[in-house]
C-alpha positions as CSV (number, residue, x, y, z in Angstrom):
1,M,-9.6,-12.5,0.7
2,H,-10.2,-12.0,4.4
3,K,-12.2,-9.0,5.7
4,V,-10.7,-6.4,8.1
5,M,-12.5,-3.5,9.9
6,L,-10.7,-0.4,11.2
7,V,-11.9,1.3,14.4
8,D,-10.5,4.6,15.6
9,D,-12.2,7.9,16.7
10,E,-9.6,9.8,14.6
11,G,-10.7,9.7,11.0
12,Y,-7.2,10.8,9.9
13,A,-5.7,7.8,11.8
14,R,-8.1,5.4,10.1
15,Q,-7.3,6.9,6.7
16,G,-3.6,6.7,7.3
17,L,-3.8,3.0,8.3
18,R,-6.0,2.2,5.4
19,T,-3.6,3.8,2.8
20,M,-0.3,2.8,4.5
21,I,-0.8,-0.9,4.3
22,D,-1.0,-3.0,1.1
23,W,-4.0,-5.0,2.4
24,E,-4.4,-7.1,-0.7
25,D,-0.8,-8.3,-0.5
26,C,-1.4,-9.3,3.1
27,G,-4.5,-11.3,2.1
28,F,-7.1,-8.8,3.5
29,E,-9.6,-6.2,2.2
30,V,-11.0,-3.3,4.3
31,C,-14.7,-4.0,4.6
32,G,-15.7,-1.1,6.9
33,E,-14.7,1.6,9.4
34,A,-16.1,2.8,12.6
35,E,-15.3,5.9,14.7
36,D,-16.3,4.5,18.1
37,G,-16.9,1.2,19.8
38,E,-20.7,1.4,19.7
39,E,-20.7,1.8,15.9
40,A,-18.1,-0.9,15.6
41,L,-20.2,-3.4,17.5
42,R,-23.1,-2.8,15.1
43,L,-21.0,-3.1,12.0
44,I,-19.3,-6.3,13.2
45,G,-22.8,-7.9,13.3
46,E,-23.6,-6.7,9.8
47,L,-20.2,-7.2,8.0
48,S,-18.8,-10.3,9.8
49,P,-15.2,-9.2,9.5
50,D,-12.4,-11.8,10.1
51,L,-10.3,-9.2,11.8
52,V,-10.9,-5.9,13.7
53,I,-8.0,-3.5,14.3
54,T,-9.1,-1.1,17.0
55,D,-7.7,1.8,19.1
56,I,-7.9,1.1,22.8
57,R,-8.9,4.6,23.9
58,M,-12.2,5.9,22.4
59,P,-15.1,7.8,23.8
60,E,-18.3,6.0,25.0
61,V,-17.2,2.4,24.3
62,S,-13.4,1.7,24.5
63,G,-11.6,-0.8,22.5
64,L,-11.4,-3.2,25.4
65,E,-15.2,-2.9,26.1
66,L,-15.8,-3.5,22.4
67,I,-13.9,-6.8,22.5
68,R,-15.6,-7.8,25.7
69,S,-19.0,-7.2,24.2
70,V,-18.2,-9.2,21.0
71,R,-17.1,-12.2,23.1
72,E,-20.1,-11.9,25.4
73,Q,-22.3,-12.1,22.3
74,G,-20.8,-15.5,21.6
75,N,-18.6,-14.4,18.7
76,D,-15.3,-16.1,19.1
77,S,-14.3,-16.2,15.5
78,V,-13.4,-12.6,14.8
79,K,-9.8,-11.7,15.6
80,F,-8.6,-8.5,17.2
81,I,-5.5,-6.4,17.0
82,I,-5.2,-3.5,19.4
83,V,-3.5,-0.2,18.6
84,S,-2.3,1.6,21.7
85,G,0.2,4.2,23.0
86,Y,3.0,3.3,25.3
87,G,1.0,4.5,28.3
88,D,-1.9,2.1,27.5
89,F,0.2,-1.0,26.9
90,A,-0.1,-2.4,30.4
91,Y,-3.8,-1.8,30.4
92,A,-4.1,-3.3,27.0
93,Q,-2.6,-6.6,28.2
94,Q,-5.9,-7.2,30.1
95,A,-7.4,-8.0,26.7
96,I,-5.4,-11.2,26.4
97,K,-8.2,-13.2,28.1
98,F,-10.5,-12.0,25.3
99,G,-8.3,-13.5,22.6
100,V,-6.6,-10.4,21.3
101,R,-4.2,-11.5,18.6
102,D,-1.6,-8.8,18.7
103,F,-0.7,-5.3,20.0
104,I,0.6,-2.6,17.7
105,L,2.2,0.4,19.5
106,K,1.9,4.0,18.2
107,P,3.3,5.4,16.1
108,V,2.2,2.6,13.9
109,D,5.0,0.9,11.9
110,D,3.8,-0.4,8.5
111,G,6.3,-3.2,8.6
112,E,5.1,-4.4,12.0
113,V,1.5,-4.3,10.9
114,T,2.3,-6.1,7.6
115,G,4.1,-8.9,9.4
116,A,1.2,-9.4,11.9
117,L,-1.4,-9.4,9.1
118,R,0.4,-12.0,7.0
119,E,0.9,-14.3,10.0
120,L,-2.8,-13.9,10.9
121,A,-4.0,-14.5,7.3
122,G,-2.2,-17.9,7.4
123,Q,-3.9,-18.7,10.7
124,I,-7.3,-17.8,9.4
125,E,-6.8,-19.9,6.3
126,K,-5.7,-22.9,8.4
127,E,-8.7,-22.6,10.7
128,S,-11.1,-22.2,7.8
129,R,-10.2,-25.4,6.0
130,D,-12.9,-28.0,6.4
131,P,-11.8,-31.5,5.4
132,G,-15.5,-32.5,4.9
133,A,-16.4,-29.7,2.5
134,A,-17.4,-30.7,-1.0
135,V,-14.9,-29.2,-3.4
136,P,-15.0,-30.0,-7.1
137,P,-12.1,-32.5,-7.8
138,V,-10.8,-30.4,-10.7
139,R,-10.8,-27.2,-8.7
140,A,-9.2,-28.9,-5.7
141,A,-6.4,-30.2,-7.9
142,L,-5.8,-26.7,-9.3
143,D,-5.8,-25.1,-5.9
144,K,-3.3,-27.6,-4.5
145,L,-1.0,-27.1,-7.5
146,L,-1.2,-23.3,-7.1
147,R,-0.4,-23.6,-3.4
148,G,2.4,-26.1,-4.0
149,D,0.6,-28.7,-1.8
150,A,0.2,-31.3,-4.5
151,P,2.1,-34.5,-3.6
152,A,4.8,-35.5,-6.1
153,E,3.4,-39.0,-6.5
154,A,0.0,-37.6,-7.5
155,G,1.2,-35.7,-10.6
156,A,-0.3,-38.1,-13.1
157,E,-3.7,-38.1,-11.3
158,Y,-3.7,-34.3,-11.1
159,A,-2.8,-33.9,-14.8
160,R,-5.7,-36.3,-15.6
161,L,-8.2,-34.2,-13.6
162,L,-7.0,-31.1,-15.4
163,G,-7.5,-32.8,-18.8
164,V,-3.8,-32.8,-20.0
165,S,-1.0,-35.3,-20.2
166,Q,1.4,-35.3,-17.3
167,S,4.1,-33.7,-19.5
168,A,1.9,-31.1,-21.2
169,A,3.3,-27.6,-21.4
170,C,1.3,-25.1,-19.4
171,G,1.4,-21.7,-17.8
172,Y,-0.6,-19.1,-15.9
173,L,-2.3,-16.0,-17.2
174,L,-3.5,-13.3,-14.8
175,V,-6.3,-11.1,-16.2
176,E,-6.9,-7.7,-14.6
177,A,-10.3,-6.2,-15.3
178,H,-10.0,-2.5,-14.8
179,C,-12.8,-0.6,-13.0
180,P,-14.1,2.7,-14.4
181,A,-11.6,5.5,-13.8
182,M,-14.1,8.2,-12.7
183,S,-16.5,6.1,-10.7
184,A,-17.6,7.9,-7.6
185,E,-16.6,4.9,-5.5
186,P,-14.4,1.9,-6.1
187,A,-16.2,-0.5,-8.5
188,E,-18.0,-3.3,-6.6
189,E,-18.9,-6.5,-8.4
190,D,-21.4,-8.8,-6.7
191,A,-20.8,-12.5,-6.7
192,E,-23.0,-13.1,-9.7
193,A,-21.4,-10.3,-11.8
194,E,-17.9,-11.7,-10.9
195,D,-19.0,-15.2,-11.9
196,S,-20.3,-13.8,-15.2
197,L,-17.1,-11.9,-15.9
198,G,-15.1,-14.9,-15.1
199,A,-17.1,-17.0,-17.5
200,A,-16.7,-14.4,-20.2
201,I,-12.9,-14.4,-19.7
202,S,-12.8,-18.2,-19.9
203,A,-14.9,-18.1,-23.1
204,A,-12.6,-15.6,-24.7
205,A,-9.6,-17.8,-23.8
206,A,-11.4,-20.8,-25.3
207,S,-12.1,-18.8,-28.5
208,L,-8.3,-18.4,-28.9
209,G,-7.8,-22.1,-28.8
210,L,-6.4,-22.2,-25.3
211,K,-7.0,-25.6,-23.6
212,H,-8.6,-24.4,-20.5
213,D,-11.2,-25.8,-18.1
214,P,-13.9,-23.0,-17.5
215,S,-14.6,-24.3,-14.0
216,C,-11.1,-23.4,-13.0
217,V,-11.0,-19.6,-13.0
218,D,-8.7,-18.6,-10.2
219,R,-9.6,-15.6,-8.1
220,P,-6.5,-14.3,-6.4
221,R,-8.1,-10.9,-5.5
222,P,-11.2,-8.9,-6.5
223,G,-11.1,-7.9,-10.1
224,L,-8.3,-10.4,-10.9
225,Y,-8.9,-13.7,-12.8
226,G,-6.3,-16.4,-13.2
227,L,-6.3,-19.0,-16.0
228,A,-4.2,-22.1,-15.9
229,V,-3.7,-22.6,-19.7
230,H,-2.3,-25.7,-21.3
231,L,-0.6,-25.7,-24.6
232,A,-1.2,-28.5,-27.1
233,P,1.8,-29.8,-29.2
234,A,0.4,-27.9,-32.1
235,D,1.1,-24.7,-30.2
236,A,4.8,-25.2,-30.2
237,G,6.6,-21.9,-30.7
238,T,3.7,-20.0,-29.2
239,T,4.7,-17.9,-26.2
240,L,2.6,-17.1,-23.2
241,E,3.3,-13.4,-23.8
242,G,1.9,-13.6,-27.3
243,L,-1.2,-15.4,-25.9
244,A,-1.6,-12.7,-23.3
245,E,-1.6,-10.0,-25.9
246,R,-4.2,-11.8,-28.0
247,L,-6.4,-12.4,-25.0
248,A,-6.2,-8.8,-23.8
249,A,-7.2,-7.6,-27.3
250,R,-10.1,-10.1,-27.5
251,L,-11.4,-9.2,-24.1
252,G,-11.3,-5.5,-24.8
253,S,-13.2,-5.9,-28.1
254,R,-15.8,-8.3,-26.7
255,L,-16.5,-6.6,-23.4
256,G,-15.9,-3.0,-24.1
257,R,-13.7,-2.3,-21.0
258,P,-9.9,-2.2,-20.5
259,F,-8.0,-5.4,-19.5
260,T,-4.4,-6.1,-18.9
261,V,-3.1,-9.7,-19.0
262,Y,0.1,-10.8,-17.2
263,A,1.9,-14.0,-18.1
264,G,4.1,-16.2,-16.0
265,G,6.8,-18.4,-17.5
266,Q,5.9,-21.5,-19.5
267,A,6.1,-24.7,-17.4
268,A,7.0,-28.2,-18.7
269,S,4.1,-29.7,-16.7
270,A,1.2,-29.0,-14.4
271,A,3.5,-29.1,-11.4
272,G,5.1,-25.9,-12.6
273,L,1.8,-23.8,-12.4
274,R,2.6,-22.5,-9.0
275,V,5.9,-20.8,-10.1
276,S,4.2,-19.5,-13.3
277,R,1.5,-18.0,-11.2
278,Q,4.1,-16.3,-8.9
279,E,5.8,-14.9,-12.0
280,A,2.5,-13.5,-13.4
281,M,1.9,-11.7,-10.1
282,E,5.5,-10.3,-10.3
283,A,4.8,-9.1,-13.8
284,M,1.8,-7.1,-12.5
285,Q,4.2,-5.1,-10.4
286,Y,5.5,-3.5,-13.6
287,R,2.2,-2.0,-14.8
288,F,3.2,1.7,-14.0
289,A,6.6,1.2,-15.7
290,Y,4.8,0.1,-18.9
291,P,1.4,1.8,-18.8
292,E,0.9,1.6,-22.5
293,R,1.1,-2.2,-22.6
294,R,-1.9,-4.5,-22.3
295,A,0.2,-7.6,-21.8
296,L,3.3,-8.1,-19.7
297,C,5.4,-11.2,-19.3
298,R,7.8,-11.7,-16.4
299,S,10.4,-13.5,-18.4
300,A,10.7,-10.4,-20.7
301,L,11.3,-8.2,-17.7
302,R,14.4,-9.9,-16.3
303,G,16.9,-7.4,-15.1
304,E,14.4,-4.6,-14.9
305,E,14.7,-3.0,-11.4
306,L,11.7,-1.4,-9.9
307,R,11.9,1.7,-7.8
308,R,10.5,1.1,-4.3
309,M,11.0,4.7,-2.9
310,E,8.9,7.7,-3.9
311,F,10.1,11.2,-4.9
312,D,12.9,12.8,-2.8
313,P,11.7,15.8,-0.7
314,S,12.9,18.5,-3.0
315,E,11.4,16.9,-6.1
316,H,8.1,16.3,-4.2
317,A,8.0,20.0,-3.1
318,A,8.6,21.2,-6.7
319,L,5.9,19.0,-8.1
320,N,3.5,19.9,-5.3
321,E,4.0,23.6,-6.0
322,R,3.2,23.0,-9.7
323,L,0.0,21.2,-8.7
324,E,-1.1,24.4,-6.8
325,D,-0.5,26.7,-9.8
326,G,-3.3,29.0,-10.8
327,D,-3.2,27.9,-14.4
328,P,-5.2,24.7,-14.9
329,L,-3.1,23.8,-18.0
330,L,0.1,23.9,-15.9
331,R,-1.6,21.8,-13.2
332,Q,-2.6,19.2,-15.7
333,E,1.0,19.3,-17.1
334,A,2.2,18.6,-13.6
335,V,-0.1,15.6,-13.3
336,R,1.2,14.3,-16.6
337,R,4.8,14.8,-15.5
338,I,4.2,12.9,-12.2
339,F,2.9,9.9,-14.1
340,E,5.7,10.2,-16.6
341,R,8.1,10.0,-13.7
342,F,6.4,6.8,-12.6
343,R,7.1,5.3,-16.0
344,E,10.6,6.7,-16.5
345,Q,11.9,5.7,-13.1
346,R,10.0,2.3,-13.0
347,F,7.9,3.0,-10.0
348,A,6.6,-0.1,-8.2
349,P,2.8,0.1,-7.2
350,D,3.8,0.6,-3.5
351,A,5.9,3.6,-4.5
352,V,3.1,5.0,-6.6
353,H,0.7,4.5,-3.8
354,H,2.9,6.4,-1.3
355,A,3.5,9.2,-3.7
356,I,-0.2,9.7,-4.5
357,S,-1.2,9.5,-0.9
358,R,1.5,12.0,0.1
359,F,0.2,14.5,-2.5
360,A,-3.4,13.9,-1.3
361,F,-2.5,14.4,2.4
362,G,-0.7,17.6,1.5
363,A,-3.9,18.9,0.0
364,I,-5.9,17.8,3.0
365,A,-3.5,19.6,5.3
366,A,-3.9,22.8,3.3
367,I,-7.7,22.5,3.3
368,R,-7.8,22.0,7.1
369,S,-5.4,24.9,7.7
370,L,-8.0,27.1,6.0
371,G,-10.8,25.8,8.2
372,G,-12.2,23.5,5.5
373,D,-13.3,19.9,5.6
374,E,-11.8,17.4,3.1
375,K,-15.0,15.4,3.2
376,E,-16.4,17.9,0.7
377,L,-14.1,16.4,-1.9
378,R,-16.0,13.7,-3.7
379,S,-12.8,12.7,-5.5
380,L,-10.8,12.0,-2.3
381,E,-12.2,8.5,-1.4
382,P,-11.9,7.1,-4.9
383,L,-8.4,8.3,-5.1
384,L,-7.2,6.9,-1.8
385,A,-9.0,3.6,-2.4
386,W,-7.6,3.0,-5.9
387,R,-5.9,-0.2,-4.8
388,D,-9.2,-1.8,-3.6
389,R,-10.1,-2.7,-7.1
390,P,-7.8,-3.0,-10.2
391,L,-7.3,0.4,-11.9
392,S,-5.2,1.0,-14.9
393,P,-2.4,3.6,-14.7
394,D,-4.4,5.9,-17.1
395,G,-7.4,5.4,-14.8
396,L,-5.4,6.4,-11.8
397,R,-4.1,9.5,-13.6
398,E,-7.6,10.6,-14.4
399,R,-8.7,10.2,-10.8
400,F,-5.7,12.1,-9.6
401,A,-6.3,14.9,-12.1
402,A,-9.9,15.2,-10.9
403,F,-8.8,15.3,-7.3
404,V,-6.2,18.1,-8.1
405,E,-8.8,20.2,-9.7
406,E,-11.5,19.7,-7.0
407,S,-9.1,20.3,-4.1
408,R,-7.7,23.4,-5.9
409,E,-11.2,24.7,-6.3
410,L,-12.0,24.1,-2.7
411,T,-8.8,25.8,-1.4
412,S,-9.4,28.8,-3.7
413,R,-13.0,29.1,-2.4
414,L,-11.8,28.9,1.3
415,R,-9.0,31.4,0.7
416,S,-11.4,33.8,-1.0
417,S,-13.9,33.6,1.8
418,G,-11.2,34.7,4.3
419,A,-9.2,36.9,1.9
420,K,-10.1,40.3,3.3
421,G,-9.2,39.5,6.9
422,D,-6.1,37.5,5.8
423,I,-4.7,40.2,3.5
424,A,-5.1,42.9,6.2
425,R,-3.2,40.7,8.7
426,I,-0.5,40.0,6.1
427,K,0.0,43.7,5.3
428,Q,0.3,44.4,9.1
429,Y,2.9,41.6,9.3
430,I,4.9,43.1,6.4
431,D,4.7,46.6,7.9
432,S,6.1,45.3,11.2
433,R,8.7,42.9,9.8
434,F,10.0,44.7,6.6
435,H,13.5,45.1,8.2
436,E,13.8,41.3,8.5
437,E,14.6,38.7,5.8
438,I,11.1,38.1,4.4
439,S,9.8,37.1,1.0
440,L,6.5,36.4,-0.7
441,K,7.2,32.7,-0.4
442,S,8.0,32.8,3.3
443,I,5.0,34.9,4.1
444,A,2.8,32.6,2.0
445,A,4.0,29.6,4.0
446,R,3.4,31.3,7.3
447,F,-0.2,32.1,6.4
448,Y,-0.8,28.8,4.6
449,L,-1.3,30.4,1.2
450,N,-0.1,29.7,-2.3
451,P,2.7,32.2,-3.2
452,V,1.2,32.9,-6.6
453,Y,-2.3,33.4,-5.2
454,L,-0.9,35.7,-2.4
455,G,0.9,37.9,-4.9
456,Q,-2.2,38.3,-7.0
457,L,-4.3,39.0,-3.9
458,F,-1.9,41.6,-2.6
459,K,-1.8,43.5,-6.0
460,K,-5.6,43.4,-6.3
461,S,-6.0,44.7,-2.7
462,Y,-3.3,47.4,-2.6
463,G,-2.6,48.2,-6.2
464,V,1.1,47.5,-6.0
465,Y,3.1,44.3,-6.2
466,F,4.5,42.8,-3.0
467,N,8.2,43.3,-3.9
468,D,7.6,47.0,-4.9
469,Y,5.7,47.6,-1.7
470,L,8.4,46.0,0.5
471,L,11.1,48.1,-1.3
472,Q,9.1,51.3,-0.7
473,L,8.9,50.5,3.0
474,R,12.6,49.9,3.2
475,I,13.6,53.0,1.3
476,Q,11.3,55.2,3.3
477,Q,12.8,53.9,6.5
478,A,16.3,54.3,5.1
479,K,15.6,58.0,4.3
480,L,14.4,58.5,7.8
481,L,17.6,57.1,9.2
482,L,19.7,59.1,6.8
483,R,17.9,62.3,8.1
484,Q,17.8,61.6,11.8
485,T,20.9,59.5,12.6
486,E,24.7,59.5,11.9
487,K,24.7,55.8,11.0
488,R,26.9,54.7,8.1
489,V,25.3,53.6,4.9
490,Y,26.2,49.9,5.4
491,E,24.6,50.1,8.9
492,I,21.4,51.6,7.5
493,A,21.3,48.9,4.8
494,R,21.4,46.3,7.5
495,C,18.7,48.1,9.6
496,V,16.2,48.1,6.7
497,G,16.7,44.5,5.6
498,F,19.5,44.5,3.1
499,D,22.5,42.2,3.8
500,N,24.4,43.6,0.9
501,P,25.2,47.4,1.1
502,D,26.0,47.6,-2.6
503,Y,22.6,46.1,-3.5
504,F,21.0,48.6,-1.1
505,I,22.7,51.5,-2.8
506,C,21.6,50.3,-6.2
507,K,18.0,50.0,-5.1
508,F,18.1,53.4,-3.4
509,E,19.4,55.1,-6.5
510,K,16.7,53.4,-8.6
511,V,13.9,54.7,-6.4
512,E,15.3,58.2,-5.5
513,G,17.5,58.9,-8.5
514,K,20.6,59.5,-6.2
515,S,22.8,57.6,-3.8
516,P,22.1,57.5,-0.1
517,T,25.3,59.6,0.5
518,A,24.1,62.2,-2.0
519,Y,20.7,62.3,-0.4
520,R,22.2,63.0,3.0
521,N,24.6,65.6,1.7
522,E,21.8,67.5,0.1
523,L,20.0,67.6,3.4
524,K,23.1,69.1,5.1
525,T,23.6,71.8,2.4
526,G,19.9,72.6,1.9
């Protein structure tokens, strides 16, 4: 996995770029972030990223000055991609002499970035290959088979290295070791811990009778362990899906943490391992569609279409409103319902990622509108970084639920601290606009408040519900117009905010015990 660092003086821009791109799918992991060129220069020396994506306009040290400084220090290996506005593009072209790989124009398009990253990952891999490096022969054979680089005429030799006959049935199992759901930060395994976990997975596979070389644990991404397993003739009739289920159960009982195992299709020989691996990776895309399963096989999912788009705007708005409800039980029910939708509608991980990020950024916007700082939310970073390390659907739901509760607590605290000033301004707004088409919901949106909370606050502050107060204002003004003008009833209804004269008459009678006409006639005869 190649390392990438993000540099931008806007934290929101960095966060958006970090969450918008499926870095793992592009062959990268985000190793660090910097908010200016000076900090980036220091971190490049510490973290040794393969790629730096930087904004060109930053205070103190610009993106171009950063690239110049890195090159002057003799670092020619790190690649750069510049993010710039249209007005900066001509200026940014000066960076070509410093070896800038690409330019991405704002607003950033995730498809454009993804394409540039995949092309660059291939270039880095090509440059990093060292023909003279000592690679264990068995491992080299497996790597070539998984990449599809094994020459056809070398099939017998590669099968011999892997310890099987050339025609032995085989397949690929992908083991996902889930990190703790409520960890403060994404779980980080050091190299020794990952080696130890890989050995434990290999031992568990061996205990089930799988013919497997323990030196050949594939590492597609952090937290993922691939096993090229070979089935002996005695295993005839055994499916890879069945083996995956047994392996997941064995790992869970031995190591005391959740695992999910994904199986590719069974291949007739070692030459088919590459396709089986691809199929296991495809099976992993279905984990939110089948969150209850601890083993998934691609062949059993044929014809199952995944949803690549997230919720439509109206559905998102309805769910988001439920997440802001004052009742914690209703909020948790909303969280449960969101993840149930992921399952029912077969959401792909990308769609889940976009939906979760959209809910999170909505909460961030509400916090900022109240003068708060989302950095106070300890649950925010683990939520947005859930794809950095494998996390089960249940684990993600726990993280999301924790974020919902913490963000709700922060917004309530911010609203309470400014409640007195806000409610006075809101009452003044109602007093001056009662004749217009206003509602509790529209006023809440204008003042960035939750409608339920606003209704409770208004009642607590003035001893009357919002709708009753608004009706009182309108009826009092209607009585004034009935006394002082010759306007017709339907004209008065319109003047005080009622589009429907019949509805106005009904409400007037309810409050005054008589119709508007009767009220006016009494004044004339009194």
